[in-house]
C-alpha positions as CSV (number, residue, x, y, z in Angstrom):
1,M,6.9,-11.8,-41.0
2,N,6.9,-8.9,-38.5
3,Y,8.3,-10.4,-35.3
4,L,8.2,-7.1,-33.4
5,S,4.4,-7.1,-33.5
6,T,4.4,-10.7,-32.2
7,F,6.7,-9.7,-29.4
8,A,4.4,-6.7,-28.6
9,I,1.3,-8.9,-28.5
10,S,3.0,-11.3,-26.0
11,A,4.3,-8.5,-23.9
12,S,0.9,-6.9,-23.7
13,G,-0.6,-10.2,-22.6
14,M,2.1,-10.6,-19.9
15,T,1.3,-7.0,-18.7
16,V,-2.4,-7.9,-18.3
17,E,-1.6,-11.1,-16.5
18,K,0.8,-9.4,-14.1
19,A,-1.9,-6.9,-13.3
20,R,-4.3,-9.8,-12.5
21,L,-1.6,-11.4,-10.3
22,D,-1.1,-8.1,-8.4
23,V,-4.8,-7.5,-7.8
24,T,-5.3,-11.1,-6.7
25,A,-2.4,-11.0,-4.3
26,M,-3.8,-7.7,-2.9
27,N,-7.2,-9.4,-2.4
28,L,-5.7,-12.4,-0.7
29,A,-3.5,-10.3,1.5
30,N,-6.5,-8.4,2.8
31,V,-8.9,-11.3,3.3
32,H,-8.9,-10.7,7.1
33,S,-8.6,-6.9,7.0
34,T,-11.5,-5.0,8.5
35,R,-10.3,-1.6,7.3
36,T,-7.6,0.1,5.3
37,A,-5.1,2.6,6.5
38,D,-7.5,5.5,5.9
39,G,-10.2,3.8,8.0
40,N,-12.5,2.6,5.2
41,A,-13.5,-1.0,4.7
42,F,-11.3,-2.9,2.2
43,V,-13.1,-3.6,-1.0
44,P,-11.9,-6.5,-3.2
45,M,-10.7,-5.4,-6.7
46,Q,-10.9,-7.0,-10.1
47,V,-9.1,-6.3,-13.4
48,I,-11.1,-5.5,-16.5
49,S,-9.1,-6.3,-19.6
50,G,-9.6,-7.0,-23.3
51,A,-8.3,-6.5,-26.8
52,K,-6.7,-3.2,-27.6
53,Q,-8.6,-2.8,-30.9
54,G,-12.3,-3.1,-31.2
55,A,-12.1,-4.9,-34.5
56,S,-13.4,-8.5,-34.8
57,F,-11.2,-11.6,-35.5
58,A,-13.0,-12.0,-38.9
59,S,-11.8,-8.5,-40.0
60,Y,-8.2,-9.5,-39.2
61,L,-8.6,-12.6,-41.4
62,S,-10.1,-10.6,-44.3
63,A,-7.5,-7.9,-44.2
64,A,-4.1,-9.2,-45.4
65,G,-1.2,-8.2,-43.3
66,V,-3.1,-6.6,-40.4
67,Q,-1.9,-7.8,-37.0
68,S,-3.8,-7.8,-33.7
69,A,-2.6,-5.1,-31.2
70,G,-2.7,-7.4,-28.2
71,A,-4.4,-6.9,-24.9
72,K,-4.7,-4.1,-22.3
73,V,-6.1,-3.4,-18.9
74,F,-9.1,-1.1,-19.2
75,E,-9.5,-0.6,-15.5
76,V,-9.1,-2.0,-12.0
77,R,-12.4,-1.6,-10.2
78,A,-14.1,-2.6,-7.1
79,R,-15.9,-6.0,-7.2
80,N,-19.5,-5.9,-6.1
81,G,-20.3,-8.3,-3.2
82,A,-21.5,-8.3,0.3
83,P,-19.1,-8.3,3.2
84,R,-18.6,-11.5,5.1
85,M,-20.1,-11.1,8.6
86,V,-18.4,-13.0,11.4
87,Y,-19.6,-13.0,15.0
88,E,-16.6,-11.7,17.1
89,P,-18.0,-9.6,19.9
90,G,-14.6,-8.8,21.4
91,H,-13.2,-7.4,18.1
92,P,-12.7,-3.6,18.1
93,D,-14.5,-3.2,14.8
94,A,-17.6,-5.2,15.9
95,D,-21.0,-3.6,15.4
96,G,-23.6,-3.4,18.1
97,K,-24.6,-7.0,17.6
98,G,-21.0,-8.3,17.8
99,F,-20.5,-8.9,14.1
100,V,-17.4,-7.9,12.2
101,A,-17.6,-7.1,8.5
102,Y,-14.7,-8.7,6.6
103,P,-14.2,-8.2,2.9
104,G,-16.2,-10.4,0.6
105,V,-13.1,-12.1,-0.7
106,D,-13.4,-15.8,-1.7
107,P,-10.0,-17.3,-1.1
108,V,-10.7,-20.4,-3.3
109,G,-11.9,-18.2,-6.2
110,E,-8.9,-15.9,-5.8
111,M,-6.5,-18.9,-5.9
112,V,-8.2,-20.2,-9.1
113,N,-7.8,-16.7,-10.5
114,L,-4.1,-16.7,-9.4
115,I,-3.4,-20.1,-11.1
116,S,-5.3,-19.0,-14.2
117,A,-3.2,-15.8,-14.5
118,M,0.0,-17.7,-13.9
119,R,-0.8,-20.2,-16.7
120,A,-1.8,-17.4,-19.1
121,Y,1.5,-15.5,-18.3
122,E,3.4,-18.7,-18.9
123,A,1.6,-19.2,-22.3
124,N,2.6,-15.7,-23.3
125,V,6.2,-16.4,-22.4
126,A,6.1,-19.6,-24.4
127,A,4.7,-17.7,-27.4
128,L,7.3,-15.0,-27.1
129,N,10.1,-17.6,-26.9
130,A,8.7,-19.4,-30.0
131,A,8.6,-16.2,-32.0
132,K,12.2,-15.4,-30.8
133,T,13.3,-18.9,-32.0
134,M,11.7,-18.5,-35.4
135,A,13.3,-15.0,-35.8
136,L,16.7,-16.5,-34.9
137,K,16.2,-19.4,-37.4
138,A,15.2,-16.9,-40.1
139,L,18.4,-14.9,-39.5
140,E,20.5,-18.1,-39.6
141,L,18.8,-19.1,-42.9
142,G,19.3,-15.6,-44.3
143,G,23.0,-15.5,-43.2
144,S,23.9,-18.8,-44.8
145,A,22.7,-17.9,-48.3
């Protein structure tokens, strides 16, 4: 069994989940931001990820010895959504009617995404540790013969 490819798959999954955690943290940190440092409105972001190879799972099963290549982040892009309008006439960024446009960040949805990414990261760590344990046991068995 090729343990290096197993380690690479788990590592790629952890990389994707770390990107999701980073983007979610950025969205949550800017939930009350009316504009960025360059003066533009903050736009919530999302991570687009998927399998590294375009082949289907069935093709992996039919081809003996072919391993999946793991996951990768394809892009981090702006999430479509309307800004949240709040009536605050005294705010410096209020429009003529007294409304301030806050980013369309849903804190509850972002927390669900955060927990989901954390659990997926933990699952990849558990898979990596299981593969490491199997590799060590194989070395012990091979060394005692």
